[in-house]
N, C-alpha and C positions, 0 to 999 in steps of 0.2 A: 435271925441269929446266923452270924457267918460259921461256916463249918471248915474243918481241916482234917487230914488224915493223920492218924498216929504213927509215928515214925516207927513203932514196933510191931503192932498188931494190924496196922493198916485200916482200922475202922474209924468211921467219922466221929469227930468230936468238937466241941465248941472252941472257936478260933482263940477266945481269951483264956481258955484254961491252960495250965502248964503241965498237969497230971492227967493222963488218959483215964476216963471213968470205967472203961472196960478192962485193961490189963493192969492199970495202977502204975504204968511207968512214966517217970519224970520226963518231959520232952525237952530236948536240947534247945538252947536259946541261940538261934543261928544269927540273929542280929549283932549280938554281942561277939560272936566269934569273927564275923566279917569285920567289924570295928577293930578288934585286935589286930587282925591280919593286915588292915589297911595302915595302922599306926606303925607296925612292924615294918611293912614295905618303905614307909616314909622315912623311918630311922636308918634303915640299911641304905637307901638312896642318899641320904644326908652324909652318912658315914663315908661312902665312897666318894661322893662329891667333894668332901672336905679333904681326903686323902690324896686325890689325884689333881684337883684344881685350886688347892691350897688356900 
């Protein structure tokens, strides 16, 4: 079983779990956040490109 550290209490927890069994905090979904940032960056680049290069 793969393990990861809880973002809040820093104790080891199973990688597939979203809630820490030690402190009960829900872990942030970093993959989703990065995907949103990537889409936002592409949108901004597209907007600038269409404004300046018509």
